[in-house]
C-alpha positions as CSV (number, residue, x, y, z in Angstrom):
1,M,-6.5,-2.9,15.5
2,G,-3.8,-5.3,16.6
3,I,-0.4,-5.1,15.7
4,V,-0.6,-7.4,12.9
5,G,-3.3,-5.5,11.3
6,R,-1.7,-2.3,11.3
7,V,1.7,-4.0,9.8
8,R,-0.5,-5.5,6.8
9,R,-2.2,-2.1,6.5
10,G,1.2,-0.4,6.5
11,A,2.3,-2.7,3.5
12,E,-0.6,-2.3,1.5
13,A,-0.2,1.5,1.9
14,G,3.4,1.3,1.0
15,A,2.5,-0.6,-2.3
16,I,0.1,1.9,-3.3
17,A,2.5,4.4,-2.9
18,A,5.3,2.4,-4.7
19,A,2.8,2.1,-7.4
20,G,1.8,5.6,-7.4
21,V,5.6,6.4,-8.2
22,A,5.9,4.3,-10.9
23,V,2.8,5.8,-12.5
24,S,3.7,9.3,-11.5
25,F,7.0,9.0,-13.5
26,F,5.2,7.6,-16.5
27,V,2.8,10.4,-16.5
28,L,5.5,13.1,-16.2
29,D,7.4,11.3,-19.0
30,L,4.3,11.8,-21.3
31,I,4.2,15.5,-20.6
32,R,7.7,15.9,-21.3
33,L,6.9,14.1,-24.6
34,Q,9.7,11.5,-23.6
35,P,7.8,8.5,-23.1
36,M,9.5,5.7,-20.9
37,G,12.3,8.4,-20.3
38,T,12.5,7.6,-16.5
39,L,12.6,3.7,-17.4
40,G,15.5,4.6,-19.8
41,T,17.3,6.8,-16.8
42,L,16.9,4.2,-14.4
43,S,17.7,1.3,-16.4
44,G,20.9,3.0,-17.1
45,A,21.6,2.8,-13.2
46,V,20.7,-0.7,-13.5
47,F,22.2,-1.8,-17.0
48,G,25.1,1.1,-17.8
49,P,25.1,3.5,-20.5
50,G,22.4,3.4,-22.7
51,G,19.8,1.4,-20.4
52,F,17.7,-1.3,-21.3
53,Q,16.7,-2.1,-25.2
54,P,14.1,-4.3,-25.2
55,F,14.6,-4.9,-29.1
56,E,18.2,-5.5,-28.8
57,V,17.9,-8.7,-26.7
58,E,19.0,-11.6,-29.0
59,V,17.4,-14.9,-28.7
60,T,19.1,-16.8,-31.5
61,N,21.9,-18.1,-29.4
62,L,22.3,-19.3,-25.8
63,S,24.3,-16.2,-24.6
64,G,21.6,-14.2,-26.1
65,V,19.3,-16.0,-24.0
66,I,21.3,-15.9,-20.7
67,G,21.5,-12.2,-21.2
68,G,17.8,-11.8,-22.0
69,L,17.3,-14.0,-18.6
70,S,19.9,-11.7,-16.6
71,T,18.1,-8.6,-17.8
72,A,14.6,-10.0,-16.6
73,F,16.2,-11.0,-13.3
74,R,17.7,-7.3,-12.6
75,I,14.2,-5.7,-13.7
76,V,12.3,-7.9,-11.6
77,T,14.8,-7.4,-8.4
78,F,14.7,-3.6,-8.9
79,T,11.0,-4.0,-9.2
80,I,10.9,-6.1,-5.9
81,V,13.2,-3.6,-4.0
82,H,11.3,-0.6,-5.0
83,F,8.0,-2.3,-3.7
84,L,9.5,-3.7,-0.3
85,A,11.3,-0.3,0.4
86,F,8.0,1.6,0.3
87,A,6.2,-1.3,2.2
88,L,8.7,-0.7,5.0
89,V,7.8,3.0,5.1
90,G,4.3,2.2,5.1
91,V,4.8,-0.2,8.1
92,F,6.8,2.4,9.8
93,A,4.3,5.5,9.3
94,S,1.3,2.8,10.3
95,L,3.2,1.9,13.6
96,L,4.5,5.5,14.3
97,F,1.3,7.3,14.3
98,D,-2.2,7.0,15.6
99,W,-4.3,7.3,12.2
100,K,-7.7,7.1,14.0
101,H,-7.4,10.7,14.9
102,G,-6.4,12.2,11.8
103,A,-3.1,13.0,10.5
104,G,-1.4,16.4,10.5
105,L,1.2,17.9,9.0
106,K,4.0,16.5,10.6
107,P,2.9,12.8,10.0
108,L,2.8,13.7,6.1
109,V,6.2,15.5,6.2
110,V,8.0,12.6,8.0
111,V,6.2,10.0,5.4
112,A,7.2,12.1,2.4
113,V,10.8,12.1,3.9
114,L,10.8,8.5,4.3
115,C,9.3,8.1,0.8
116,T,12.1,10.2,-0.8
117,L,14.7,8.1,1.2
118,A,13.1,4.9,0.1
119,F,13.3,5.7,-3.7
120,S,16.5,7.1,-3.3
121,A,17.9,4.2,-1.7
122,T,16.3,1.9,-4.3
123,V,18.0,3.6,-7.2
124,A,21.2,4.1,-4.9
125,G,21.1,0.6,-4.5
126,S,20.6,-0.2,-8.0
127,G,24.2,1.3,-8.9
128,S,23.8,4.9,-9.6
129,V,23.0,8.0,-7.8
130,V,23.3,9.9,-11.3
131,A,20.1,8.8,-12.3
132,L,18.6,10.5,-9.5
133,E,20.4,13.8,-10.8
134,S,18.8,13.3,-14.2
135,L,15.6,12.8,-13.3
136,G,15.8,16.1,-11.2
137,P,15.4,17.1,-7.5
138,V,11.9,18.7,-8.0
139,A,10.4,15.8,-9.8
140,V,11.8,13.3,-7.5
141,M,10.3,15.4,-4.3
142,G,6.8,15.9,-6.0
143,V,6.7,12.4,-7.0
144,N,7.3,11.3,-3.5
145,L,5.0,14.0,-1.8
146,F,2.5,12.6,-4.1
147,A,3.3,8.9,-3.0
148,A,3.2,10.2,0.8
149,L,-0.1,11.5,0.1
150,L,-1.4,8.1,-1.3
151,L,0.3,6.6,1.7
152,V,-1.1,8.8,4.5
153,G,-4.5,8.9,2.8
154,Y,-4.8,5.3,2.4
155,L,-3.5,4.7,6.4
156,R,-6.2,7.5,7.4
157,L,-9.1,5.7,5.5
158,A,-8.3,2.4,6.8
159,A,-8.4,3.4,10.4
160,M,-11.7,5.1,10.0
161,P,-14.6,3.2,11.8
162,E,-17.0,1.5,9.7
163,P,-20.4,2.7,9.3
164,E,-23.0,1.7,11.4
165,D,-25.7,-0.2,9.8
166,P,-29.1,1.9,9.7
167,P,-31.5,0.5,12.3
168,P,-34.3,-1.6,10.6
169,T,-37.7,0.0,9.6
């Protein structure tokens, strides 16, 4: 596989890991009986105290519509940055390690650290490191370890040779 193929596979793996992070936090919120709690915490980093309240967006006047569009823009921007950060981790991991011969513990640890850095940079770039503290370091590390497992697993599967067709009978 050439460099372009490895970059493409890495970006795909990063997108899967980013989606895994989002879904994991949603599941953790359900377990904690706080649906959308992480969204509220992270949106507090983006939108200030109180976070994003979707039912409080007023669309009866021009300033309310502009405020709603601004909010939508921030959410889309945050999501894009989140996926791009993880795509970069995937590309870096794809180019750095040889996935054809298996991945040991070292690549997994490196990818887990990179996933944690990508998530932390995304949240910090949105305006608040306090959001990371409120999520809890154990949850952040656990979810990013899961993301690393997804990313490494995808890269390992993508590097496996295609099965040969059985001979015709």
